[in-house]
N, C-alpha and C positions, 0 to 999 in steps of 0.2 A: 434406602436411601441414597449409596453410594450410588446403586446405578443409576438415580434421576440426575445427580450433577454432576454422571463424572464427565469430563470433560479432558480430549485426545488434546497431542499438537498439532493434530491439522489443525483443529480449530483455531487454537489459539491461532493457527500463523494467518490460518485464513482472515483473520483479524475481525471476528465477530461481536467483539465490544465496542459497550459504549464509550469506553474509557477513551475511544479515537476520537471521541468530539474535543477533547484535549488541542488536539491539531489542528491549529487556525486552519489547514485545506479543507480538511475533515466538515466544522465546525460551517464555512463559506456554503457546503450543499454537503450537508447530512444525506441527503435523499439516497445516494447510489450504496450509503450504512445501511442505512434501514432497509432496502430494498436486498441485500445481501442477508443483514440478516432474517427479516418475513420470508425470504425463499430456500433459504437454508438448512433455517429452526425456529420456525417463529414462534416457540417456549422454548426461549434459550436459554441457560444456565447461563451468568456473566461470569467468571472466575476471578476479574478483577474488580470488580463493583460487587461482590456474593452478595448478590440478585438475579430475580427471574428476569428479562427484558419479551415482554408482551408484544406484538404490532403487528398481528392482525386482526379485520376491524369488529369480529366478534368475537374474537377477546377482549379485546383492547372490555369492551361494552361491558364485558363479564366483569374484569376485575371493579373496574368501574362502579357497576352496581352491586357490586355483590361483597367486595372485600374490603377489610376496615379501611381507614382514613386516621382513623390513632392512632400515627406511628411517631411522635412526639415523645421521647424520655423526660420521666422525669425531675426536678431537679436531687431530687433524692437519691434514683436512677444515674446521674450524672454522677453526683459525689461517692457514688460506689463505684464509679469507672477510673476515677478519677481526674474528671471534667467540673469541677467544680465551678470552676470560671464563667464556665456556659450557662449554668442555673438562671442567672435574668431572663436569658434567652429565654430557658425551657418554658420559667415560667409563666411570659409572656406570649408562646407558639401553644401551651395546652389552655385556652382560655380561648382561642380564636376557631370559628368556624369550620375554616378548611382542613385541622385539623382534629375532626370528630363524630363520632358515629352516630347515631339515634340512641339514646332518644336528648343528648345532651344538643346535637348538632339540630336535632328538629325543632329544640325548644329558641336557641340563639335565633335562627333562617325565621321562624315565626315572625321574631317580634322585629328581629335590621328587615325581612319584605316592607314591614310599611316604610320606608325611606325608597323605597324603588316602588312604587306602583305608578302602572299604565300613565296617572295624569303626573306626581308627582317626576316622570323622565321626559312627560312631553311640553310640561311650562320650558323644560329646559329648552325645548328646541331652536326658538328664538335669541339664545341668549348663548350654545355651542355659535349657532350665523354670524352674530355679531361677532364677537370673540378671533373666530376665524378668516372673517374680513380686516379686522384690527391686523391680525397678524399678516396674514398679505401686504397689505396697506404699506406696511413699513420696509420693503422688497420692490416693492411694484418697480419704482425707478433706477431700480441697482439691473436687473434683466437679469438678480440669479439669486441662490438662496442656499442654507447651509439646511437640505427640511426634516434633517432632524432637531437641529438646534434653536432655528429658529419657525416651527410651525408644531411638528408633529410630538416633541416634550411636552410646549406651552401650553397648548392647544387644550389635554388632557388634562394637566397639571391645576390651570387656570377652572375647567369646567369642575374639577374634585371639587379645588376648595367653595366654589358656588356647593354643591353636590353636600362634604359637608355642613356646611355651615358656618364657615370659619372666613378668615378677611382676604379676599383676592390676592394683595399683598403677600402674601403667607404662602402664594405657591411656589418659588422659587425652592424658598426651604425647603416646603416639601418633598419636591422634586426630588434634591439632594439627598432625605431619609431613603425614600422611594427606591432611589436605583442603589445604594446599601443596600437595604434590608432583603431588596429583592436578588441581590448577587448572592445570597446566603440560600437563597429558598431555590434559587435556579440554580446550583450545583452539587454536582455529587463527591466533590475533594473536601476534603477536613483541612483549610487552610490556618494553621497557628497564625500565621502572620495577619490576616483579617480578623483573630478576636477581641484586640482591641477596639479597631476601627466602631464592627456590630457591636458591642457591649455600649461605647458610647453612640454611634442611634438611637437603642433600644434605649435605655436613659435619659437623649434631648427627647424622642419623640414623644414620653412615655409624662414626661414634666410639661408638655405641651399639650396633649390633647388631657389631661387633667387641670389644667387654666381652662381653657375652652372650657369644659364640661364646668369647673367654677362657674366661668362668665354665664354661660347657662340657664346655671338655677337662678340668677338675679338679675338678666336679661335675656329669655330667651332668642331666637333667632333657626329660622328655620333651617332645617337642613339636617344629615344622618345622625347628627352628635344631637342633638336637639328629639328627635327621634326615636334613637337608641334608649337616652336618657329616661324618656316618657312613656316612649311603647309597651301597650301589659296584656296580656292573653291569659284571660284566666283569671286576674289577680296576680298573675306573676311581671315581676320584670327587672334588668336586665343589675346588677352589680355595679358598680362602679369602674370593677378592675373589667369585665367582662363590654363596657361600651369602650375604653382607651384600647380592651386587645384588639376589636375590631374596630375600630374606627382603623385603627391602623392598618389593620387586611384590608378595607375596600381600599384605604385611601393610596396602597401598594396595588392592587391589582388593577385599579381603576383608570391609573395611569401608566405602570409597565407594559400593559398587554394592549392598550390602544394607542401607544408610543409607535410599539412592534407591528401592530395593526397597520397604521398610515404609514412609516415605511418600507415597512417590508411590501406591504402591496403596493405604493408607488414603483418600489424597483420592480417589483413584477409586471409591474403596466408600462416601465421603460424597456424591460426585455421582450416585449409582448407590444410593435405597435399597431400592429395592426389590430388589440384587445383594447386599444387605448383609443382608437381613431371611431371604436365598432362607441363605447361606453359615450367619447366626445359629441357622435350624434346621436348613442339611442338613451340619455337621459333614464329612461324608463326602466333600463337595467340595474341603475346604482344598487336594488335592494339585491339582487340574485350576483350581481359584482361582487359586494363585499361578501358573501357565502362564500365565492369561489375563490377569492383570495382568502379567505378564513383558511381555505383548505388546502391550499396551494404552497401557502408562506405560516404555517397556525405559527402565532404573538408564542402561545405558550405549546410548547415540542411533544415533552412527558411529563406524568405523574408515579409519585412511587403511593403506592398501596404496604398491607401487608394482608398474607392469608388468616385470615381466619379459622381452617379446619387443614385438616392430609384431604388433598381431594389432586380429579387430576385432568390436565391436561394439554392437549394437544399430545396424546402421548405421554407427555413427564408424570409424575407426580413429586405437584410443592406439598410442601407438607406446613404445619399450622408454622404460626409464628415468621415465617422465610417473607423477604422482600419481595415488592414484588414493583414492575416499574414499565409504566403504561406509557406502549408509545405512542400517543395520540397521530404527533407529524408521520409516523408509518403506518397507522388503518387508515390515515386519511387517502393516501394513496395507495391501498389497498386495492390490486383489480377486478377481486372478485366482489366488488360493493361497488365501487367505481371506475367507469367506461372509459380505457384510456386516460386514464390518472395524472399522464405528466401532464398531459394538456391542458393551458387557463382556457377554459370557455366560459366565460364573468355570461352567457345565459345557459350555462350546466341547471337541469332540473332537477331533483330528488336527489337533493344534495344535500342531504345531514350527515355531516361533517363533527369533527371530536373536539376542535379547537377548543371549546366552551365547557368540553369534559359532558357527562350523562349522568341522569336520575338526579338522589337528592343530594349531589354537589355538582349539578350545574351551577353557572356562572350566575346568580341572579341580578350582578351587575351588563348582561350579553344588550338585554334595549336598548340601554346606553352607551355601551361603545359601538352596537349597530349603528346607531343612531347619528356618532362622531364622523364614523368609521363612513358613511354614507353624503354626511356636510362634508369632510373637509375635502374627499376623492369627487365630488361632482366643482368644488370651484379650483383643483389643483390638472385636474384634465384637460378645462379651459385654456389653461396659459400656452399660447402658442411657443410653439418648436421648441416644446418642453423636453431635454433631454438631457443626460448625464456627462457631467462633468468629466473629461481627462484625467479620473485620480483614482487610486485603490483604494477598495471599497475595503471596511476593517470592523469587523463583530466582533461587539462587545464578546467583554471573559465572561457569559452567562448562560448554559449550557441547555436550561429550559425553558426559558425566557429569553429566546434569542431576540437578538435585533442588531442593526448597523451603527454604531458610534458615529456617524456623519454619512449622508444623503445627501451632496455637492451637485446641480444643475443649475441648469441656463436656461432663458426664454428669450423669447423677445420682447422687450417691453413696448417698442412700436408700433408693432399690433395686436395690443390688447384688446377685447372686446370690452363694447358698451358695459357689461354687468361688473367691469371692475373700476368702472371712471362713480367719485368721490365714495 
């Protein structure tokens, strides 16, 4: 045990801890840090986070496939640790499929999957296109926009409202709640100052979805909430508490990852104008372009698991119950899996990145996120002379769900192509 987690002073000074992501400069470009960890100590005990950090592609897959996602303390455990004020958050999270193992995870996922069948997702394609066009119409005459505030945030928020089957006018409130809850999901540190805000968010979201369930029972409306409420497999149905909890986690995932995909992806294209021109000239590349942008700048950078048993990995002894952080963003740039991994290649083949996870916890909303990304980039890259405005970029204080606070761009409104008319 002591040998397996021994940490020398040299290792600490080498700066291998993910804790460095709290530095805004490191967060702005975390890939050199990931490269150092993967090269120097790919299965690394992080003394600051009291967790193993895994960065190689094959090791990350192993963690995602076989390690436990059941990592949320129960309200009773929190009470024993003197953290009783967090119990409402834990009570919600222990019912969310993201934090479950089989058989509970299998049960809820199989019921929730009814809302994400290919036919249901396909129905949203035209809707996504219309919303994207409507958002762009609002800024075309200006010749500039903040991509995050005016496009990348509202697009998935509006589509998520449609997908949930709740009023579209609620999308701004849904986004506020989503961003608040995501701050908790994406960060390592326990910040006492944020607890009151998170508790209020959880309370408000719970009340909101209970109200929507009550409405759905009286006046059914197509969408995820109704699907979760009525889905049945072998006579098994979700409880109302499970419907609320999994509506919330799906709402958060559906917004935060897609906003980050669009923002991070467009920034990557702006920084690689040759690839942007390639995509503009060859729209058939859209599908592979989205996969490459997901690989290169993943919206979700890492996730946590629990070692289910004592086992060896990378020459280190992991003990049952220890926390393990699987860094998908590092695995996505593992040169043993992806040739020339730090190069953007929108036509890259064999691109099985880990940005949507792996195995049983693979994001079941991935088809919708991909569709939104393809439709968004199809339109954005056609804006003539699209370029970054001369302003510093700031990344959200979310270490795991990594995205920009703003992305100010300009374009030549006098040279808009015909598809933007009307």
